[in-house]
C-alpha positions in Angstrom: 24.8 -33.9 39.8 24.7 -30.1 39.2 28.5 -29.8 39.3 28.8 -32.6 36.7 26.3 -30.8 34.4 28.3 -27.5 34.8 31.5 -29.4 34.0 30.0 -30.9 30.9 28.8 -27.4 29.8 32.2 -25.9 30.4 33.9 -28.7 28.5 31.5 -28.2 25.5 32.1 -24.4 25.5 35.9 -24.9 25.5 35.6 -27.5 22.7 33.5 -25.0 20.7 36.0 -22.2 21.4 38.8 -24.4 20.1 36.8 -25.2 17.1 36.1 -21.6 16.2 39.7 -20.7 16.7 40.8 -23.4 14.3 38.1 -22.2 11.8 39.5 -18.7 11.8 43.1 -19.9 11.5 42.2 -22.1 8.6 40.7 -19.1 6.8 43.8 -17.1 7.5 45.9 -19.9 5.9 43.7 -19.9 2.8 44.2 -16.1 2.4 48.0 -16.5 2.7 48.3 -19.6 0.4 45.5 -21.3 -1.5 43.1 -24.2 -1.0 45.5 -26.5 -2.9 48.4 -25.9 -0.6 49.4 -28.9 1.6 49.3 -26.8 4.7 45.7 -25.6 4.0 44.6 -29.2 3.2 46.0 -30.3 6.5 44.2 -27.5 8.4 40.9 -28.4 6.7 41.4 -32.1 7.6 42.1 -31.2 11.2 39.1 -28.8 11.3 36.8 -31.5 9.9 38.0 -33.9 12.7 37.3 -31.2 15.3 33.8 -30.7 13.9 33.2 -34.4 14.2 34.4 -34.5 17.8 32.1 -31.5 18.6 29.1 -33.0 16.9 29.5 -36.2 18.9 28.5 -34.1 22.0 26.4 -31.4 20.4 24.1 -31.5 17.3 24.8 -27.9 16.2 27.4 -25.2 16.6 25.4 -21.9 16.7 27.4 -18.7 16.7 26.2 -15.2 17.2 27.9 -12.7 15.0 29.0 -9.1 15.8 31.2 -6.8 14.0 34.4 -8.1 15.6 33.5 -11.3 17.5 31.8 -14.7 17.5 29.8 -15.7 20.6 28.8 -19.2 21.6 26.3 -19.6 24.4 26.6 -15.9 25.1 30.3 -16.3 25.7 32.9 -14.6 23.4 34.9 -17.3 21.8 36.8 -15.3 19.2 37.5 -11.6 18.6 39.5 -9.7 16.0 39.4 -5.9 16.0 41.5 -5.6 12.8 38.7 -5.6 10.3 40.8 -6.5 7.3 41.4 -9.9 8.8 38.2 -10.2 10.8 36.1 -13.2 9.8 33.1 -12.0 12.0 33.1 -8.7 10.1 33.0 -10.5 6.8 29.5 -11.8 7.8 28.3 -8.9 9.9 28.8 -6.2 7.3 26.2 -7.9 5.1 23.7 -8.5 7.8 24.5 -12.0 9.1 23.8 -12.1 12.9 23.9 -15.9 13.4 25.9 -18.7 11.7 25.2 -22.4 12.4 27.0 -25.6 11.5 25.0 -28.8 11.9 25.8 -32.4 12.4 26.5 -34.2 9.1 28.9 -31.4 7.9 31.3 -33.0 5.4 34.9 -32.1 4.4 33.7 -31.3 0.9 31.1 -28.9 2.2 33.8 -27.2 4.3 36.0 -26.7 1.3 33.1 -25.2 -0.7 32.4 -22.9 2.3 36.0 -21.7 2.4 36.0 -21.2 -1.4 33.0 -18.9 -1.0 34.7 -17.0 1.9 37.9 -16.6 -0.1 36.0 -15.2 -3.1 33.9 -12.7 -1.1 36.9 -11.5 1.0 38.8 -10.4 -2.2 35.9 -8.3 -3.4 35.5 -4.6 -2.5 33.1 -4.1 0.5 30.6 -2.4 -1.7 30.5 -5.2 -4.3 30.5 -8.2 -2.0 27.3 -9.7 -0.4 27.9 -12.9 1.5 24.2 -13.3 2.2 23.5 -13.7 -1.5 26.4 -16.0 -1.9 25.3 -18.2 1.0 21.8 -18.3 -0.4 23.0 -19.4 -3.9 25.2 -22.1 -2.4 22.4 -23.4 -0.2 24.7 -25.5 2.0 22.8 -28.5 3.5 24.6 -28.3 6.9 25.4 -24.6 7.2 22.7 -22.1 8.1 22.7 -18.3 8.7 20.3 -15.6 9.9 20.2 -12.2 8.3 17.0 -10.3 9.5 15.1 -8.3 6.9 15.0 -5.2 9.2 18.8 -5.3 9.5 19.2 -5.4 5.7 16.7 -2.6 5.3 18.1 -0.3 8.0 21.8 -1.1 8.4 22.7 -1.6 4.7 20.7 1.4 3.4 17.4 0.2 1.8 15.1 3.1 0.9 12.5 4.2 3.5 9.0 2.9 2.9 6.5 5.7 2.2 3.0 5.7 3.6 0.3 5.0 1.0 -1.7 8.0 -0.2 -4.3 9.0 -2.8 -4.8 12.3 -4.6 -8.1 13.6 -5.8 -7.6 16.2 -8.5 -11.3 17.4 -8.2 -10.9 18.2 -4.5 -7.7 20.1 -5.1 -9.4 22.2 -7.8 -12.0 23.4 -5.2 -9.3 24.9 -3.0 -10.6 23.2 0.1 -9.0 20.2 1.8 -11.5 17.9 3.7 -9.7 16.3 6.6 -10.6 12.9 7.8 -11.8 12.5 11.4 -8.3 11.2 12.3 -6.5 14.0 10.6 -8.8 16.6 12.1 -8.2 15.2 15.6 -4.5 15.3 15.0 -4.7 18.9 13.8 -6.7 20.0 16.8 -4.3 18.3 19.1 -1.4 20.2 17.4 -3.2 23.6 17.8 -3.8 22.9 21.5 -0.1 22.1 22.0 0.9 25.2 20.2 -1.3 27.4 22.4 0.2 25.9 25.5 3.8 26.3 24.2 3.3 29.8 22.8 0.6 31.6 24.7 1.9 35.0 23.8 1.0 34.5 20.1 -2.4 35.8 19.3 -3.0 33.6 16.2 -1.2 30.5 15.0 0.1 30.4 11.5 -0.9 27.3 9.6 2.0 24.9 9.7 2.5 21.4 8.7 1.9 18.8 11.4 4.9 17.9 13.5 7.4 15.7 11.8 6.5 12.9 14.2 2.9 12.9 13.0 3.7 12.5 9.3 6.6 10.1 9.3 5.8 6.8 7.8 6.1 3.8 10.1 9.2 2.5 8.4 11.1 5.7 9.3 10.9 4.7 12.9 13.5 2.0 12.1 16.0 4.4 10.6 19.6 4.3 12.0 20.3 6.6 14.8 23.1 9.0 14.2 25.6 7.1 16.4 24.7 3.8 14.7 25.2 5.2 11.3 28.6 6.7 12.3 29.7 3.4 13.9 28.8 1.4 10.7 30.5 4.0 8.5 33.6 3.9 10.7 33.8 0.1 10.5 33.6 0.1 6.7 36.1 3.0 6.4 38.7 1.2 8.6 38.2 -1.9 6.5 39.0 0.1 3.4 42.0 1.9 4.8 44.1 -1.0 6.2 47.1 -1.4 3.9 48.0 -4.5 2.0 51.3 -4.6 3.9 49.5 -4.9 7.2 47.3 -7.7 5.9 50.4 -9.6 4.8 52.1 -9.0 8.2 49.1 -10.5 10.0 49.1 -13.6 7.8 52.8 -14.1 8.1 52.6 -13.8 11.9 49.8 -16.4 12.1 51.8 -18.8 10.0 54.9 -18.3 12.2 52.8 -19.1 15.2 51.0 -22.1 13.7 53.7 -23.7 11.6 55.1 -26.8 13.4 57.9 -27.8 11.0 61.1 -25.8 11.6 62.1 -25.4 7.9 59.0 -23.7 6.7 58.8 -21.8 10.0 62.2 -20.3 9.5 61.4 -19.4 5.9 58.3 -17.5 6.9 60.2 -15.8 9.7 62.8 -14.7 7.2 60.0 -13.3 5.0 58.7 -11.2 7.8 62.2 -9.9 8.7 62.7 -9.0 5.0 59.4 -7.2 4.9 60.4 -5.1 7.9 63.6 -4.1 6.1 61.9 -3.4 2.8 59.1 -1.3 4.3 61.7 0.6 6.4 63.9 1.3 3.3 60.8 2.5 1.5 59.9 5.1 4.2 57.0 3.1 5.6 58.2 3.3 9.1 54.8 2.9 10.6 54.3 -0.5 8.9 57.8 -1.6 10.0 57.1 -0.7 13.6 53.8 -2.6 13.4 55.5 -5.7 12.1 58.3 -5.4 14.7 55.6 -5.2 17.4 54.2 -8.6 16.3 57.7 -10.2 16.3 58.2 -9.0 19.9 54.8 -10.4 20.9 55.7 -13.7 19.4 58.9 -13.7 21.4 57.0 -13.4 24.6 54.5 -16.1 23.6 57.3 -18.5 22.4 59.0 -18.2 25.8 55.9 -19.7 27.4 54.5 -22.1 24.8 57.0 -22.9 22.0 60.6 -22.8 23.3 61.8 -24.8 20.3 61.1 -21.8 18.0 62.5 -19.2 20.4 66.2 -19.5 19.3 65.3 -18.8 15.7 63.2 -15.9 16.6 65.8 -14.4 18.9 68.4 -14.6 16.2 66.1 -12.8 13.7 65.5 -10.0 16.3 69.3 -9.8 17.0 70.1 -9.3 13.3 67.5 -6.6 13.0 68.7 -4.9 16.2 72.4 -5.0 15.6 72.9 -5.1 11.8 69.8 -3.9 9.9 67.6 -1.3 11.6 69.9 1.6 12.5 71.4 2.0 8.9 67.9 1.9 7.5 66.3 4.3 9.9 68.1 7.5 8.7 67.2 6.7 5.1 63.7 5.8 6.0 62.9 8.9 8.0 64.2 11.2 5.3 61.8 9.7 2.8 58.7 10.2 4.9 56.6 13.2 3.9 54.8 13.2 7.3 57.2 11.8 9.9 55.8 9.3 12.3 57.7 10.2 15.5 56.0 7.5 17.7 57.0 4.7 15.4 60.5 6.0 15.0 61.1 6.1 18.8 59.4 2.7 19.2 62.1 1.2 16.8 64.9 3.2 18.4 63.9 1.9 21.8 64.1 -1.6 20.4 67.6 -1.0 19.1 68.7 0.3 22.5 71.7 2.5 23.3 73.3 1.8 19.9 70.7 4.3 18.5 71.9 7.2 20.6 74.4 8.3 18.0 71.5 8.5 15.5 69.5 10.7 17.9 72.1 13.4 17.5 71.4 13.6 13.7 67.6 13.6 14.2 67.8 16.3 16.8 69.5 18.6 14.4 67.2 17.7 11.5 63.9 18.0 13.3 63.7 21.1 15.5 60.0 20.7 16.2 59.2 21.0 19.9 57.2 17.7 19.9 60.1 15.8 18.5 62.6 17.4 20.9 60.4 16.4 23.8 60.2 12.8 22.6 63.9 12.7 22.1 64.4 13.9 25.7 62.1 11.3 27.0 63.9 8.6 25.0 67.3 9.8 26.3 66.0 9.6 29.9 64.8 6.0 29.3 67.7 4.6 27.3 70.7 6.9 28.0 71.7 5.4 31.4 72.6 2.2 29.6 75.6 3.8 27.8 76.8 7.2 29.0 79.8 7.4 26.7 77.5 7.2 23.7 75.2 9.7 25.4 78.0 12.2 25.8 78.7 12.0 22.1 75.5 13.8 21.2 75.8 16.4 24.0 76.6 19.8 22.5 76.5 23.4 23.7 74.2 24.2 20.7 71.7 21.5 21.6 70.7 23.1 24.9 67.4 21.3 25.5 68.8 17.8 24.8 72.0 18.4 26.6 70.1 19.6 29.7 68.2 16.3 29.6 71.5 14.4 29.3 73.0 16.2 32.3 69.9 15.5 34.4 69.9 11.8 33.3 73.5 11.4 34.3 73.0 13.2 37.7 70.0 10.9 38.5 71.9 7.7 37.7 73.8 5.3 40.0 76.8 5.2 37.8 80.0 5.5 39.9 81.6 7.7 37.2 78.8 10.3 37.0 80.9 13.0 38.7 83.5 12.6 36.0 80.9 12.8 33.3 79.3 15.9 34.9 82.7 17.6 35.3 82.8 17.9 31.5 79.9 20.3 31.5 81.4 22.6 34.1 83.7 23.8 31.2 80.7 24.4 28.9 80.5 27.6 26.9 76.7 27.5 27.4 75.9 29.4 30.6 72.7 27.6 31.2 74.3 24.2 30.9 77.1 25.3 33.2 74.7 26.6 35.9 72.5 23.5 35.7 75.6 21.3 36.2 76.7 23.2 39.3 73.2 23.0 40.7 73.0 19.2 40.1 76.5 18.7 41.6 75.3 20.4 44.8 72.7 17.7 45.2 75.4 15.0 45.4 76.8 14.8 48.9 80.3 14.0 47.9 83.6 15.7 48.6 84.6 15.4 45.0 81.6 17.4 44.0 82.7 20.2 46.2 86.2 20.1 44.9 84.9 20.2 41.3 82.9 23.3 42.1 85.5 25.2 44.2 87.6 26.6 41.3 84.4 28.2 39.9 84.5 30.7 42.8 87.1 32.5 40.7 85.2 32.3 37.4 85.0 35.6 35.5 81.2 35.3 35.1 79.2 36.6 38.1 76.3 34.1 37.6 78.8 31.2 37.8 80.5 32.5 40.9 77.2 33.0 42.7 75.9 29.5 41.7 79.2 28.0 42.9 79.1 29.7 46.2 75.4 28.7 46.8 76.3 25.1 45.8 79.2 24.9 48.3 76.9 26.3 51.0 74.4 23.5 50.3 77.1 20.7 50.1 78.7 21.6 53.5 81.8 19.5 52.7 84.5 20.1 55.3 87.2 19.1 52.7 87.0 22.6 51.2 86.9 24.5 54.5 90.6 25.8 54.2 90.0 27.0 50.7 86.9 28.9 51.6 88.5 30.4 54.7 91.4 31.6 52.5 89.0 33.3 50.0 87.0 35.0 52.8 90.3 36.4 54.3 91.6 37.5 51.0 91.1 41.2 50.0 89.2 40.1 46.9 86.4 39.0 49.2 85.4 42.6 49.5 84.8 42.8 45.8 82.5 39.8 45.6 78.7 40.2 45.2 76.5 40.2 48.3 75.1 36.8 47.3 78.6 35.3 47.2 79.6 36.8 50.5 76.5 35.6 52.3 76.8 32.1 50.8 80.4 31.6 51.8 79.8 33.0 55.3 76.8 30.8 55.7 78.9 27.8 54.6 81.4 28.6 57.5 78.6 29.1 60.0 76.7 25.9 59.1 79.9 23.9 59.0 80.3 24.5 62.8 83.9 23.4 63.2 86.1 25.0 65.9 88.2 26.7 63.2 85.2 28.2 61.3 83.4 29.3 64.5 86.5 31.0 65.9 87.1 32.8 62.6 83.6 34.1 62.5 83.8 35.3 66.2 87.0 37.1 65.4 85.2 38.9 62.5 82.9 40.4 65.1 85.4 41.0 68.0 88.7 42.1 66.5 87.9 45.4 64.9 88.6 48.4 67.2 86.5 51.5 67.5 88.8 53.4 65.0 89.0 50.5 62.5 88.2 51.5 58.8 85.1 50.4 57.0 87.0 47.7 55.2 87.6 46.0 58.5 84.0 46.5 59.7 82.0 45.3 56.6 82.7 41.6 56.9 81.2 41.7 60.5 78.1 43.5 59.2 77.8 41.0 56.3 78.0 38.1 58.8 75.3 39.6 61.0 73.1 40.0 57.9 73.7 36.4 57.0 72.8 35.2 60.4 69.3 36.7 60.1 68.5 33.9 57.6 70.0 31.0 59.6 68.4 28.7 62.2 67.3 30.9 65.2 68.5 28.6 68.0 71.9 28.1 66.3 72.3 31.8 65.9 71.3 32.5 69.5 73.9 30.0 70.8 76.6 31.5 68.6 75.9 35.1 69.6 76.0 34.1 73.3 79.4 32.7 72.8 80.9 35.8 71.1 81.6 37.9 74.2 82.6 41.5 74.2 82.6 43.4 70.9 84.9 46.5 70.8 83.6 48.3 67.8 80.5 50.4 68.6 78.9 50.0 65.1 79.3 46.3 65.1 78.1 46.1 68.7 75.0 48.1 67.8 74.0 45.8 64.9 74.9 42.8 67.0 72.7 43.9 69.9 69.8 44.7 67.5 70.0 41.1 66.2 70.0 39.6 69.7 67.0 41.7 70.7 65.1 40.7 67.5 65.8 37.0 68.2 64.7 37.4 71.8 61.5 39.0 70.7 60.9 36.2 68.1 61.7 33.6 70.8 58.9 34.9 73.0 56.3 35.5 70.3 56.5 32.4 68.1 58.1 29.0 68.0 61.4 28.2 66.3 61.2 27.4 62.6 62.1 23.8 63.2 59.5 23.4 66.0 56.8 24.9 63.8 57.7 22.5 61.0 57.4 19.6 63.4 54.0 20.9 64.6 52.8 21.1 61.0 53.9 17.6 60.3 
């Protein structure tokens, strides 16, 4: 029995929610068209039928009213936060807290009710008063509640002043005779002052505390946060543009219209509005309207597939034909550019907008815009790298760095070819970043692209290339690196280059590379010149930074070293490794322990 009762209550609540939804949609239709329009008449007819069905189960529909919502049985049945189109706010701003519709409500009474709402909604907030209008109409089956205290405190009635009498004769005597109540209050005040300020010898005569003198009505004054909240609500209501109101009404009509021909006409009107506002520099409004179209697309996929094809075609035309030509013109007309709305529309247009980004990057050098452009490129760029490369430029360092990183992080099989373009950049930072990113791609082709840069005239490029090859460890370039280490030009390279190339050969650990390194240590005689000794010394310095166990194994394999100087450095390194081996664990073992 209890379950049946709950089921009936749930059904009644759902029926009431559907009724309130239809009530608000009917009002939206009236604002868009007029009461004489056939669509509106049909809405009112349907609404009247829904009221009849509801009253068959319930004698009254009683709604609680807040600034943005209607509640039925303590459950929210409608909410609209956009105050310009909020039916609850239309009532709430003038003090209505409850709105009731009773059994016996007629179609004619509904029409008169909507006529009243239409009239009040077109008046400025400070001139409209829906409570007065409802009182004048005195609907037989529509009631409302607007408490007096709400009207006095929320709408700004003057504060009541406590009654008082003045005796001119007493004032002329220069003495004020306190009543017993006033005297008791004054003595209480003095006692409190003595407790609070014991250091003061005498108390100056001051007025009683503000709390003692305030009239009772003042206790009902708005708190600061309440006053600010009400002011914010009214201010938002005033600031919402006419275009946004039109957008909301068009969107509602697109959603509700069942016949295809009028549906497509209204859809075309909304598309045209987007184009017109964009052409006029109102990019924020255009983005707002586009958002609604995209929301409708999601909704139609689930509930109205018969409308989806028309909506998708409208979005396609905007995306491929209309928006990009209008964006440049629109952005140039804006006195205060709205970057968020711009990138929102650019994201909708997709990779085709990348060519436009190049223009905007040069036009708006602000850091905030450049950062947003970089984020946009990271999000969209991977969809079309050829277009992305078109806006890359040595002079656009920040954006081009983003492009390079986006390409390197992608799964595109041609990314090495795309990155190779930046190895020839005249911008040193771009060139170094490209080398570094290539070193993170474990491919032989990456090593072969970097290899020629070992002979670059710029020191920074040569050093970065040597370090990149050391990290890559690709055996396909072993012969080339051996050739460069054996060449006399190796002696003129920087210490960073020398150590990186020797480290590459040591880590590669092929028979050819290991034999070559052993010969560097063993072949010089005791009388060999410094030019023959230095490569061995550089190798031993390099080995100090390599894996300890690997180095120990290598040194044990070297055998006898003929040159005394090399032998002395060699033995010092072995002793150091032996000491480290006995005092603390290998670097790899320590890392394992930490993990």
